[in-house]
C-alpha positions as CSV (number, residue, x, y, z in Angstrom):
1,M,105.3,101.9,198.0
2,P,104.6,99.3,195.2
3,I,106.4,99.6,191.8
4,K,104.2,100.4,189.0
5,P,104.1,97.6,186.3
6,G,105.1,100.1,183.5
7,T,108.2,100.7,185.4
8,L,109.4,97.1,186.1
9,T,112.4,95.3,184.7
10,A,112.0,91.9,182.6
11,K,113.0,90.2,185.7
12,G,110.3,92.1,187.8
13,R,107.5,91.7,185.4
14,E,108.3,88.0,185.5
15,T,108.1,87.9,189.3
16,R,105.1,89.9,189.5
17,Q,103.4,87.7,186.8
18,R,104.2,84.7,188.9
19,I,102.8,86.1,192.0
20,V,99.5,87.0,190.3
21,A,99.3,83.4,188.6
22,A,99.9,81.6,191.8
23,A,97.2,84.2,193.6
24,A,94.6,83.5,190.7
25,Q,95.3,79.7,191.2
26,V,94.8,79.8,195.0
27,M,92.0,82.1,194.9
28,F,90.2,79.7,192.2
29,E,90.8,76.7,194.3
30,N,90.0,78.0,198.0
31,G,88.0,81.3,197.0
32,V,89.1,84.7,197.7
33,S,88.3,85.3,201.4
34,S,89.9,82.0,202.4
35,T,93.2,82.9,200.6
36,T,96.0,84.8,202.4
37,V,98.9,86.6,201.4
38,E,100.8,83.9,203.0
39,D,99.0,81.3,200.8
40,V,100.2,83.1,197.8
41,R,103.8,83.7,198.8
42,A,104.0,79.7,199.5
43,R,102.7,78.9,196.1
44,A,104.6,81.6,194.2
45,G,107.8,80.6,196.0
46,V,108.5,84.3,197.0
47,S,109.0,86.1,200.1
48,N,106.6,88.6,201.7
49,S,108.6,91.5,201.0
50,Q,108.5,90.7,197.4
51,V,104.6,90.3,197.4
52,Y,104.5,93.8,199.1
53,H,107.0,95.1,196.6
54,Y,104.4,94.6,193.9
55,F,101.2,94.9,195.5
56,A,100.3,97.3,198.4
57,D,97.8,94.8,199.8
58,K,95.4,92.1,199.1
59,T,92.8,94.0,197.3
60,A,95.5,95.3,194.7
61,L,96.4,91.6,194.2
62,V,92.7,90.7,193.5
63,R,92.4,93.5,191.1
64,A,95.5,92.1,189.4
65,V,93.8,88.5,189.5
66,I,90.8,89.6,188.0
67,E,92.8,91.1,185.0
68,H,94.7,87.9,185.0
69,Q,91.7,85.7,184.8
70,T,90.4,88.2,182.1
71,D,93.0,87.6,179.9
72,A,93.4,83.8,180.5
73,V,89.5,83.4,179.4
74,I,89.2,85.9,176.6
75,E,92.8,85.9,174.6
76,P,92.4,81.9,173.6
77,Q,89.1,83.2,172.1
78,E,90.4,86.2,170.2
79,E,91.7,84.5,167.1
80,L,88.1,83.1,166.8
81,F,86.4,86.5,167.2
82,A,87.4,87.6,163.8
83,R,85.7,84.7,162.3
84,L,82.5,84.9,163.7
85,D,81.0,86.6,161.1
86,T,79.5,83.2,159.5
87,M,77.6,80.3,161.3
88,E,80.5,78.1,160.4
89,G,82.8,80.4,162.4
90,L,80.1,80.6,165.5
91,R,79.9,76.9,165.6
92,E,83.8,76.6,165.5
93,W,83.7,78.9,168.8
94,R,81.1,76.8,170.1
95,N,83.1,73.6,169.6
96,L,86.2,75.3,171.1
97,V,84.6,76.0,174.4
98,V,83.0,72.6,174.5
99,A,86.2,70.7,173.9
100,R,87.9,73.2,176.5
101,Q,85.3,71.8,179.3
102,R,86.0,68.3,178.3
103,E,89.8,68.8,178.7
104,L,88.8,70.0,182.3
105,N,86.6,67.4,183.1
106,C,83.7,69.7,183.4
107,R,85.5,71.2,186.4
108,G,86.0,74.9,187.6
109,G,83.3,76.4,185.6
110,C,84.3,80.2,184.4
111,P,86.9,81.7,186.5
112,I,85.5,85.3,185.6
113,A,82.0,84.0,186.7
114,A,83.5,82.6,190.0
115,L,85.2,85.6,191.1
116,T,81.7,87.8,190.3
117,T,79.8,85.6,192.8
118,Q,82.4,86.4,195.4
119,F,82.4,90.2,194.8
120,A,79.3,91.6,193.1
121,E,77.5,92.3,196.1
122,H,80.1,93.4,198.6
123,D,82.9,95.2,196.4
124,E,81.7,97.8,193.8
125,A,85.2,98.3,192.1
126,A,85.6,94.7,191.7
127,R,82.1,94.3,190.5
128,L,82.9,97.1,188.0
129,Q,86.0,95.6,187.0
130,L,84.3,92.3,186.4
131,A,81.5,94.1,184.4
132,H,84.1,95.3,182.3
133,S,85.6,91.7,181.8
134,F,82.1,90.4,180.4
135,A,81.9,93.6,178.2
136,R,85.1,92.9,176.8
137,W,84.1,89.3,176.2
138,S,80.5,90.2,174.8
139,A,82.3,92.8,172.5
140,G,84.7,90.0,171.1
141,L,81.5,87.9,170.3
142,R,79.5,91.0,169.0
143,S,82.3,92.0,166.5
144,G,81.5,88.9,164.1
145,L,77.7,89.2,164.5
146,T,77.9,93.0,163.7
147,Q,80.0,92.1,160.4
148,M,77.2,89.6,159.6
149,H,74.7,92.3,159.9
150,A,76.7,94.9,157.9
151,N,77.2,92.0,155.0
152,G,73.5,91.6,154.9
153,A,74.0,88.0,156.1
154,L,71.6,88.7,159.1
155,R,68.2,90.3,158.7
156,A,67.8,94.1,158.9
157,E,65.9,93.8,162.3
158,A,68.4,91.6,164.0
159,D,70.2,93.3,166.9
160,P,74.0,91.8,167.2
161,E,74.3,93.3,170.6
162,A,71.5,91.5,171.7
163,L,72.7,88.2,170.0
164,A,76.0,88.5,171.5
165,L,74.5,89.0,175.0
166,S,72.4,86.3,174.7
167,L,75.2,83.9,173.4
168,L,77.1,85.1,176.3
169,A,74.4,84.3,178.7
170,S,73.7,80.9,177.3
171,L,77.5,80.1,177.7
172,Q,77.7,81.2,181.4
173,G,74.4,79.1,182.0
174,G,75.7,76.3,180.3
175,L,79.2,76.3,182.1
176,L,77.4,76.5,185.4
177,M,75.1,73.4,184.7
178,T,78.1,71.6,183.2
179,Q,80.0,72.2,186.3
180,L,77.2,70.8,188.6
181,N,76.6,67.9,186.3
182,R,80.2,67.2,185.4
183,D,78.7,66.8,181.6
184,T,79.0,69.1,178.8
185,G,75.6,68.4,177.6
186,P,73.9,71.5,179.3
187,L,76.6,73.7,177.6
188,E,76.0,72.0,174.2
189,V,72.1,72.4,174.6
190,A,72.4,76.1,175.6
191,L,74.9,77.1,173.0
192,D,73.2,75.2,169.9
193,T,69.8,76.7,171.1
194,T,71.1,80.1,170.8
195,L,73.1,79.3,167.7
196,A,69.8,78.0,166.0
197,Y,68.1,81.3,166.9
198,I,71.0,83.1,165.3
199,E,70.7,81.1,162.3
200,S,67.0,81.6,162.4
201,Q,67.7,85.4,161.9
202,T,70.0,85.0,158.6
203,V,69.0,86.0,155.2
204,E,68.6,82.9,152.9
């Protein structure tokens, strides 16, 4: 029976994390269905017995990869989430995600979205886990907009939740078009259009 993460030693946690990171990389490069446990084992530099020591099967490994990719995407933004209560803070976040795509040469798109396209229609448990990932992302964006609303910086009729969802949807669509065109222009247009709308809801 695989060992639960909470009972691992420091060395065990490091090995498990290495396996998950390797699986995330291989699945991102080759797709989940084309990735085998052997591929993960080779990339992580561990034995098959070590993989199965931490994960019962490929499904359990996929669940860990979803969690890993969610943390990898959202955690670098969390420091900015606390500053999204002004238009300046929102634009700083926008500049961060655009700069990140330039660093990646507009390749790869969103890792969470990539997993979503592979699971949404045929793995209900994975779909729900990924929906929770996007809900976590949306909540981070919403926190600053909610504060803007509470401070009176947004009009009373403005809906922070709807604005956050619109911002996240613009980001996802922009990332897809940026990946296809190898150009951050679509991402910038999508985000700037939504930010302009948010600014139109502010109180002068």
